[in-house]
C-alpha positions in Angstrom: -70.1 44.9 -71.3 -68.1 41.8 -70.4 -69.6 38.9 -68.6 -67.8 40.0 -65.4 -69.1 43.6 -65.7 -72.7 42.4 -66.2 -72.3 40.3 -63.2 -71.3 43.2 -61.1 -74.2 45.3 -62.5 -76.7 42.6 -61.9 -75.5 41.9 -58.3 -75.5 45.7 -57.5 -79.0 46.1 -59.0 -80.3 43.2 -56.9 -78.8 44.8 -53.8 -80.2 48.2 -54.7 -83.7 46.7 -55.4 -83.7 44.8 -52.1 -82.8 48.0 -50.3 -85.7 49.8 -51.8 -88.1 47.1 -51.0 -86.9 47.2 -47.4 -87.2 50.9 -46.9 -90.7 51.4 -48.2 -92.0 52.1 -44.7 -89.0 54.0 -43.4 -89.4 57.8 -43.9 -85.8 58.5 -42.7 -84.0 56.1 -45.2 -82.2 57.7 -48.1 -83.8 56.9 -51.6 -80.6 58.0 -53.3 -78.3 56.1 -51.1 -74.8 55.1 -52.2 -73.5 51.5 -51.7 -71.7 52.7 -48.5 -74.9 54.1 -47.1 -76.9 51.0 -48.0 -74.3 48.9 -46.2 -74.5 51.2 -43.2 -78.3 51.0 -43.2 -78.3 47.2 -42.9 -75.1 46.7 -40.8 -75.6 49.5 -38.4 -72.8 50.8 -36.2 -71.4 49.6 -32.9 -71.1 51.7 -29.7 -67.8 53.1 -30.9 -69.3 54.3 -34.2 -67.7 51.6 -36.4 -69.7 49.7 -39.0 -70.5 46.2 -38.0 -69.1 43.5 -40.2 -72.3 41.6 -40.7 -76.0 42.5 -40.8 -78.8 40.8 -39.0 -80.6 40.5 -42.3 -79.3 37.4 -44.0 -80.7 38.3 -47.4 -78.6 41.5 -47.4 -75.5 39.5 -46.4 -76.1 37.1 -49.4 -76.5 40.0 -51.8 -73.6 41.9 -50.4 -71.3 38.7 -50.7 -72.5 38.2 -54.3 -71.6 41.8 -55.2 -68.2 41.5 -53.5 -67.4 38.3 -55.3 -68.4 39.7 -58.7 -66.3 42.8 -58.0 -63.3 40.6 -57.3 -63.7 38.7 -60.6 -64.0 41.9 -62.5 -60.9 43.3 -60.7 -58.9 40.2 -61.6 -59.8 40.6 -65.2 -59.0 44.3 -65.3 -55.7 44.2 -63.3 -53.4 43.0 -66.2 -54.7 45.7 -68.4 -54.0 48.4 -65.8 -50.3 47.6 -66.2 -50.4 46.9 -69.9 -51.9 50.2 -70.8 -49.6 52.1 -68.4 -52.2 53.3 -65.8 -49.8 51.9 -63.2 -46.2 50.8 -63.4 -45.1 47.5 -61.9 
């Protein structure tokens, strides 16, 4: 794996680990939650049913920001190859 891919993996693992540490006492939480479901768990939804932009839990916000930043770096590395190998045309 590239350095960027390892950073995404490590950031995702840290978020997943934090989620599982947090839900130990919650019987209704999903143990096999996707990233979307983990974000929904922490951010909750507003009265109109839309997911809120930030969570009350600051540690989650930090971990989520780290994951998003590492995903952006990986995307920037992959983007030129997408066109080079013909997956998309410019």
